[in-house]
A tleap script that builds the chain and sets N, CA, C and O, in Angstrom:
source leaprc.protein.ff14SB
mol = sequence {
  NMET ALA ALA ALA ARG GLU HIE ALA ASP ALA
  ALA GLN PRO LEU MET VAL THR MET TRP ASN
  GLY GLY ILE GLY LEU GLY GLY LEU ILE GLY
  GLY VAL LEU LEU ALA GLY LEU GLY SER ALA
  SER LEU MET THR VAL VAL ALA VAL LEU VAL
  ILE LEU THR LEU ALA VAL VAL VAL SER ALA
  ARG THR TYR ALA PHE PRO GLY SER ARG PRO
  GLU ASP SER ALA LYS PRO ILE ASP ALA SER
  CSER
}
set mol.1.N position { 11.486 1.301 -15.410 }
set mol.1.CA position { 11.142 1.489 -14.339 }
set mol.1.C position { 10.560 -0.012 -13.816 }
set mol.1.O position { 10.237 -0.249 -12.652 }
set mol.2.N position { 10.506 -0.868 -14.819 }
set mol.2.CA position { 9.873 -2.371 -14.349 }
set mol.2.C position { 11.070 -3.054 -13.304 }
set mol.2.O position { 10.816 -3.732 -12.308 }
set mol.3.N position { 12.328 -2.717 -13.765 }
set mol.3.CA position { 13.638 -3.470 -13.026 }
set mol.3.C position { 13.566 -2.965 -11.615 }
set mol.3.O position { 14.096 -3.690 -10.773 }
set mol.4.N position { 12.927 -1.694 -11.147 }
set mol.4.CA position { 13.245 -1.229 -9.968 }
set mol.4.C position { 12.002 -1.799 -8.731 }
set mol.4.O position { 12.064 -1.809 -7.502 }
set mol.5.N position { 10.979 -2.212 -9.623 }
set mol.5.CA position { 9.613 -3.033 -8.804 }
set mol.5.C position { 9.305 -1.997 -7.579 }
set mol.5.O position { 8.978 -0.827 -7.777 }
set mol.6.N position { 9.437 -2.517 -6.434 }
set mol.6.CA position { 8.924 -1.548 -5.338 }
set mol.6.C position { 9.781 -0.518 -4.943 }
set mol.6.O position { 9.438 0.113 -3.944 }
set mol.7.N position { 10.855 -0.198 -5.524 }
set mol.7.CA position { 11.832 0.749 -5.382 }
set mol.7.C position { 11.736 1.983 -6.516 }
set mol.7.O position { 12.540 2.915 -6.556 }
set mol.8.N position { 10.663 1.822 -7.380 }
set mol.8.CA position { 10.394 3.002 -8.411 }
set mol.8.C position { 10.458 4.307 -7.895 }
set mol.8.O position { 10.991 5.175 -8.587 }
set mol.9.N position { 10.006 4.580 -6.804 }
set mol.9.CA position { 10.004 6.069 -6.153 }
set mol.9.C position { 11.246 6.671 -6.125 }
set mol.9.O position { 11.483 7.852 -6.378 }
set mol.10.N position { 12.405 5.396 -5.653 }
set mol.10.CA position { 13.512 6.051 -5.564 }
set mol.10.C position { 14.542 5.956 -7.042 }
set mol.10.O position { 15.545 6.632 -7.271 }
set mol.11.N position { 14.106 5.216 -7.650 }
set mol.11.CA position { 14.819 4.906 -8.865 }
set mol.11.C position { 14.330 5.983 -10.036 }
set mol.11.O position { 14.973 6.030 -11.085 }
set mol.12.N position { 13.260 6.786 -9.846 }
set mol.12.CA position { 12.817 7.835 -10.763 }
set mol.12.C position { 13.572 8.871 -10.884 }
set mol.12.O position { 13.992 9.309 -11.955 }
set mol.13.N position { 13.870 9.494 -9.378 }
set mol.13.CA position { 14.677 10.983 -9.610 }
set mol.13.C position { 16.266 10.467 -9.850 }
set mol.13.O position { 17.100 11.248 -10.307 }
set mol.14.N position { 16.579 9.166 -9.520 }
set mol.14.CA position { 17.884 8.876 -9.891 }
set mol.14.C position { 17.943 8.866 -11.434 }
set mol.14.O position { 18.852 9.429 -12.044 }
set mol.15.N position { 17.069 8.291 -11.960 }
set mol.15.CA position { 17.078 8.367 -13.525 }
set mol.15.C position { 17.024 9.821 -14.166 }
set mol.15.O position { 17.795 10.189 -15.052 }
set mol.16.N position { 16.159 10.493 -13.686 }
set mol.16.CA position { 16.232 12.032 -13.896 }
set mol.16.C position { 17.413 12.804 -13.718 }
set mol.16.O position { 17.682 13.734 -14.479 }
set mol.17.N position { 18.195 12.450 -12.677 }
set mol.17.CA position { 19.335 13.125 -12.398 }
set mol.17.C position { 20.602 12.764 -13.220 }
set mol.17.O position { 21.433 13.627 -13.502 }
set mol.18.N position { 20.728 11.481 -13.593 }
set mol.18.CA position { 21.610 10.962 -14.656 }
set mol.18.C position { 21.535 11.428 -15.895 }
set mol.18.O position { 22.498 11.754 -16.589 }
set mol.19.N position { 20.048 11.479 -16.285 }
set mol.19.CA position { 19.622 12.065 -17.764 }
set mol.19.C position { 20.203 13.707 -17.650 }
set mol.19.O position { 20.902 14.168 -18.553 }
set mol.20.N position { 19.899 14.370 -16.664 }
set mol.20.CA position { 20.216 15.925 -16.721 }
set mol.20.C position { 21.706 15.765 -16.604 }
set mol.20.O position { 22.418 16.592 -17.171 }
set mol.21.N position { 22.207 14.847 -15.968 }
set mol.21.CA position { 23.888 15.152 -15.715 }
set mol.21.C position { 24.571 14.715 -16.985 }
set mol.21.O position { 25.676 15.170 -17.279 }
set mol.22.N position { 23.776 13.619 -17.943 }
set mol.22.CA position { 24.388 13.343 -19.066 }
set mol.22.C position { 24.338 14.426 -20.247 }
set mol.22.O position { 25.167 14.534 -21.150 }
set mol.23.N position { 23.103 15.262 -20.033 }
set mol.23.CA position { 22.946 16.312 -20.895 }
set mol.23.C position { 24.105 17.514 -20.646 }
set mol.23.O position { 24.641 18.144 -21.558 }
set mol.24.N position { 24.320 17.655 -19.486 }
set mol.24.CA position { 25.349 18.810 -19.029 }
set mol.24.C position { 26.696 18.474 -19.413 }
set mol.24.O position { 27.494 19.249 -19.941 }
set mol.25.N position { 26.946 16.961 -19.039 }
set mol.25.CA position { 28.305 16.664 -19.457 }
set mol.25.C position { 28.507 16.668 -20.800 }
set mol.25.O position { 29.643 17.005 -21.134 }
set mol.26.N position { 27.561 16.327 -21.885 }
set mol.26.CA position { 27.812 16.299 -23.028 }
set mol.26.C position { 27.823 17.898 -23.779 }
set mol.26.O position { 28.456 18.297 -24.756 }
set mol.27.N position { 26.922 18.548 -22.949 }
set mol.27.CA position { 27.195 20.366 -23.315 }
set mol.27.C position { 28.763 20.580 -23.131 }
set mol.27.O position { 29.491 21.001 -24.030 }
set mol.28.N position { 29.125 20.288 -22.041 }
set mol.28.CA position { 30.357 21.073 -21.324 }
set mol.28.C position { 31.674 20.229 -22.255 }
set mol.28.O position { 32.716 20.873 -22.376 }
set mol.29.N position { 31.627 19.102 -22.766 }
set mol.29.CA position { 32.444 18.153 -23.569 }
set mol.29.C position { 32.285 18.777 -24.883 }
set mol.29.O position { 33.314 19.096 -25.479 }
set mol.30.N position { 31.154 18.996 -25.419 }
set mol.30.CA position { 30.991 19.505 -26.815 }
set mol.30.C position { 31.656 21.069 -26.767 }
set mol.30.O position { 32.441 21.478 -27.622 }
set mol.31.N position { 31.237 21.782 -25.718 }
set mol.31.CA position { 31.869 23.068 -25.838 }
set mol.31.C position { 33.339 23.241 -25.789 }
set mol.31.O position { 33.929 24.205 -26.277 }
set mol.32.N position { 33.965 22.122 -25.091 }
set mol.32.CA position { 35.421 22.248 -24.862 }
set mol.32.C position { 36.058 21.791 -26.291 }
set mol.32.O position { 37.050 22.316 -26.798 }
set mol.33.N position { 35.285 20.685 -26.864 }
set mol.33.CA position { 35.863 20.193 -28.054 }
set mol.33.C position { 35.874 21.522 -29.340 }
set mol.33.O position { 36.793 21.857 -30.088 }
set mol.34.N position { 34.802 21.937 -29.245 }
set mol.34.CA position { 34.573 23.066 -30.259 }
set mol.34.C position { 35.388 24.365 -30.100 }
set mol.34.O position { 35.758 24.988 -31.096 }
set mol.35.N position { 35.669 24.774 -28.843 }
set mol.35.CA position { 36.398 25.804 -28.688 }
set mol.35.C position { 37.963 25.454 -28.691 }
set mol.35.O position { 38.823 26.282 -28.992 }
set mol.36.N position { 38.223 24.169 -28.334 }
set mol.36.CA position { 39.701 23.785 -28.465 }
set mol.36.C position { 40.215 23.530 -29.708 }
set mol.36.O position { 41.207 24.038 -30.231 }
set mol.37.N position { 39.207 22.420 -30.291 }
set mol.37.CA position { 39.908 21.808 -31.516 }
set mol.37.C position { 38.913 22.102 -33.094 }
set mol.37.O position { 39.236 21.715 -34.218 }
set mol.38.N position { 37.876 22.758 -32.781 }
set mol.38.CA position { 37.056 23.021 -33.958 }
set mol.38.C position { 35.932 22.165 -33.993 }
set mol.38.O position { 35.758 21.275 -33.160 }
set mol.39.N position { 35.047 22.442 -35.071 }
set mol.39.CA position { 34.069 21.866 -35.386 }
set mol.39.C position { 34.317 20.264 -36.034 }
set mol.39.O position { 33.448 19.404 -35.894 }
set mol.40.N position { 35.472 20.022 -36.676 }
set mol.40.CA position { 36.009 18.676 -37.189 }
set mol.40.C position { 35.875 17.597 -36.190 }
set mol.40.O position { 35.438 16.462 -36.379 }
set mol.41.N position { 36.367 18.183 -34.978 }
set mol.41.CA position { 36.550 17.222 -33.641 }
set mol.41.C position { 35.381 16.792 -33.422 }
set mol.41.O position { 35.277 15.568 -33.337 }
set mol.42.N position { 34.129 17.628 -33.258 }
set mol.42.CA position { 32.867 17.040 -32.979 }
set mol.42.C position { 32.440 15.454 -33.921 }
set mol.42.O position { 32.000 14.394 -33.476 }
set mol.43.N position { 32.710 15.764 -35.033 }
set mol.43.CA position { 32.569 14.523 -35.909 }
set mol.43.C position { 33.336 13.463 -35.531 }
set mol.43.O position { 32.678 12.434 -35.377 }
set mol.44.N position { 34.466 13.369 -35.336 }
set mol.44.CA position { 35.278 12.604 -35.025 }
set mol.44.C position { 34.817 11.917 -33.735 }
set mol.44.O position { 34.763 10.687 -33.717 }
set mol.45.N position { 34.475 12.650 -32.632 }
set mol.45.CA position { 34.148 12.085 -31.306 }
set mol.45.C position { 32.931 11.388 -31.578 }
set mol.45.O position { 32.836 10.212 -31.229 }
set mol.46.N position { 31.912 12.015 -32.208 }
set mol.46.CA position { 30.491 11.215 -32.558 }
set mol.46.C position { 30.850 9.887 -33.136 }
set mol.46.O position { 30.469 8.854 -32.586 }
set mol.47.N position { 31.546 9.876 -34.190 }
set mol.47.CA position { 31.961 8.545 -34.812 }
set mol.47.C position { 32.306 7.465 -33.712 }
set mol.47.O position { 31.698 6.439 -33.408 }
set mol.48.N position { 33.453 8.005 -33.217 }
set mol.48.CA position { 33.880 7.024 -31.734 }
set mol.48.C position { 32.856 6.559 -31.103 }
set mol.48.O position { 32.704 5.351 -30.916 }
set mol.49.N position { 31.981 7.515 -30.675 }
set mol.49.CA position { 30.884 7.246 -29.808 }
set mol.49.C position { 29.672 6.219 -30.238 }
set mol.49.O position { 29.009 5.500 -29.491 }
set mol.50.N position { 29.591 6.352 -31.534 }
set mol.50.CA position { 28.730 5.574 -32.492 }
set mol.50.C position { 29.202 4.011 -32.413 }
set mol.50.O position { 28.440 3.088 -32.125 }
set mol.51.N position { 30.586 3.874 -32.717 }
set mol.51.CA position { 31.245 2.761 -32.900 }
set mol.51.C position { 31.172 1.950 -31.513 }
set mol.51.O position { 30.841 0.764 -31.493 }
set mol.52.N position { 31.519 2.705 -30.307 }
set mol.52.CA position { 31.446 2.158 -29.003 }
set mol.52.C position { 30.128 1.467 -28.776 }
set mol.52.O position { 30.050 0.300 -28.392 }
set mol.53.N position { 28.869 2.411 -29.089 }
set mol.53.CA position { 27.715 2.133 -28.739 }
set mol.53.C position { 27.283 1.018 -29.345 }
set mol.53.O position { 26.735 0.128 -28.694 }
set mol.54.N position { 27.508 0.921 -30.860 }
set mol.54.CA position { 27.063 -0.386 -31.363 }
set mol.54.C position { 27.870 -1.633 -31.176 }
set mol.54.O position { 27.460 -2.715 -31.595 }
set mol.55.N position { 29.210 -1.471 -30.443 }
set mol.55.CA position { 29.883 -2.653 -29.854 }
set mol.55.C position { 29.116 -3.147 -28.709 }
set mol.55.O position { 28.682 -4.296 -28.635 }
set mol.56.N position { 28.952 -2.180 -27.760 }
set mol.56.CA position { 28.129 -2.540 -26.461 }
set mol.56.C position { 26.788 -3.164 -26.942 }
set mol.56.O position { 26.548 -4.312 -26.569 }
set mol.57.N position { 25.839 -2.482 -27.779 }
set mol.57.CA position { 24.574 -3.146 -27.924 }
set mol.57.C position { 24.865 -4.424 -28.769 }
set mol.57.O position { 23.971 -5.256 -28.616 }
set mol.58.N position { 25.787 -4.795 -29.557 }
set mol.58.CA position { 26.072 -6.025 -30.073 }
set mol.58.C position { 26.466 -7.240 -29.087 }
set mol.58.O position { 26.033 -8.393 -29.076 }
set mol.59.N position { 27.329 -6.678 -28.343 }
set mol.59.CA position { 27.977 -7.683 -27.462 }
set mol.59.C position { 26.870 -8.047 -26.132 }
set mol.59.O position { 26.858 -9.147 -25.579 }
set mol.60.N position { 25.999 -6.942 -25.770 }
set mol.60.CA position { 25.074 -7.346 -24.724 }
set mol.60.C position { 23.582 -7.647 -25.241 }
set mol.60.O position { 22.626 -7.636 -24.466 }
set mol.61.N position { 23.485 -7.863 -26.341 }
set mol.61.CA position { 22.174 -7.941 -27.001 }
set mol.61.C position { 21.319 -9.129 -26.354 }
set mol.61.O position { 20.091 -9.065 -26.302 }
set mol.62.N position { 22.027 -10.182 -25.881 }
set mol.62.CA position { 21.208 -11.323 -25.161 }
set mol.62.C position { 20.839 -10.875 -23.948 }
set mol.62.O position { 19.665 -11.106 -23.657 }
set mol.63.N position { 21.571 -10.234 -23.054 }
set mol.63.CA position { 21.128 -9.877 -21.859 }
set mol.63.C position { 20.193 -8.644 -21.573 }
set mol.63.O position { 19.173 -8.557 -20.889 }
set mol.64.N position { 20.920 -7.664 -22.368 }
set mol.64.CA position { 20.305 -6.467 -22.095 }
set mol.64.C position { 19.271 -6.113 -23.130 }
set mol.64.O position { 18.604 -5.095 -22.947 }
set mol.65.N position { 19.079 -6.833 -24.166 }
set mol.65.CA position { 17.917 -6.410 -25.368 }
set mol.65.C position { 17.161 -8.017 -25.461 }
set mol.65.O position { 17.034 -8.485 -26.593 }
set mol.66.N position { 16.793 -8.632 -24.566 }
set mol.66.CA position { 16.174 -9.907 -24.928 }
set mol.66.C position { 14.814 -9.803 -25.798 }
set mol.66.O position { 14.008 -8.874 -25.738 }
set mol.67.N position { 14.739 -10.804 -26.513 }
set mol.67.CA position { 13.555 -10.871 -27.298 }
set mol.67.C position { 12.133 -11.119 -26.399 }
set mol.67.O position { 12.149 -11.680 -25.303 }
set mol.68.N position { 11.068 -10.673 -26.963 }
set mol.68.CA position { 9.787 -11.090 -26.143 }
set mol.68.C position { 9.403 -12.375 -25.687 }
set mol.68.O position { 9.342 -13.290 -26.508 }
set mol.69.N position { 9.185 -12.538 -24.714 }
set mol.69.CA position { 8.824 -13.913 -23.968 }
set mol.69.C position { 7.417 -14.028 -23.796 }
set mol.69.O position { 6.901 -13.373 -22.891 }
set mol.70.N position { 6.719 -14.748 -24.510 }
set mol.70.CA position { 5.330 -15.072 -24.692 }
set mol.70.C position { 4.827 -15.284 -23.355 }
set mol.70.O position { 3.813 -14.655 -23.053 }
set mol.71.N position { 5.447 -16.205 -22.328 }
set mol.71.CA position { 4.992 -16.580 -21.027 }
set mol.71.C position { 4.734 -15.315 -20.166 }
set mol.71.O position { 3.789 -15.221 -19.382 }
set mol.72.N position { 5.952 -14.054 -20.452 }
set mol.72.CA position { 5.782 -12.794 -19.590 }
set mol.72.C position { 4.660 -11.982 -20.155 }
set mol.72.O position { 4.215 -11.169 -19.346 }
set mol.73.N position { 4.136 -11.986 -21.224 }
set mol.73.CA position { 3.396 -11.113 -21.841 }
set mol.73.C position { 1.823 -11.536 -21.548 }
set mol.73.O position { 0.920 -10.702 -21.614 }
set mol.74.N position { 1.617 -12.809 -21.246 }
set mol.74.CA position { 0.385 -13.465 -20.921 }
set mol.74.C position { 0.038 -13.213 -19.507 }
set mol.74.O position { -1.161 -13.284 -19.237 }
set mol.75.N position { 0.853 -12.934 -18.566 }
set mol.75.CA position { 0.579 -12.548 -17.137 }
set mol.75.C position { 0.265 -11.323 -16.945 }
set mol.75.O position { 0.976 -10.407 -17.361 }
set mol.76.N position { -0.682 -11.160 -16.385 }
set mol.76.CA position { -1.350 -9.393 -16.068 }
set mol.76.C position { -0.402 -8.917 -14.979 }
set mol.76.O position { 0.027 -9.579 -14.034 }
set mol.77.N position { -0.177 -7.762 -15.257 }
set mol.77.CA position { 0.760 -6.911 -14.174 }
set mol.77.C position { -0.049 -6.706 -13.031 }
set mol.77.O position { -1.251 -6.473 -13.164 }
set mol.78.N position { 0.655 -6.788 -11.584 }
set mol.78.CA position { -0.033 -6.846 -10.388 }
set mol.78.C position { 0.566 -5.218 -10.171 }
set mol.78.O position { 1.740 -4.849 -10.215 }
set mol.79.N position { -0.686 -4.390 -9.921 }
set mol.79.CA position { -0.483 -2.961 -9.697 }
set mol.79.C position { -0.425 -2.621 -8.212 }
set mol.79.O position { -0.163 -1.492 -7.796 }
set mol.80.N position { -0.738 -3.880 -7.292 }
set mol.80.CA position { -0.751 -3.723 -5.960 }
set mol.80.C position { 0.533 -3.737 -5.330 }
set mol.80.O position { 0.629 -3.400 -4.150 }
set mol.81.N position { 1.671 -4.143 -6.088 }
set mol.81.CA position { 2.835 -4.649 -5.499 }
set mol.81.C position { 3.649 -3.406 -6.023 }
set mol.81.O position { 4.851 -3.308 -5.778 }
savepdb mol mol.pdb
quit
């Protein structure tokens, strides 16, 4: 929520909606795979998703997961803004 700054009140419900949509979509896709292809298909899909996730994390680690910056941690957080 730190990235939303002054728009945190709008970002919070959007984040919750996306989270709930992801859970619902995952359940739907899992149910279709289980009913159509059996339980072995779930493991294959999970393996593909893990590989894709690792590829995204490795390729975006500089920008999406920056290391701690001492100059940012020394600044107090202004609660009024």
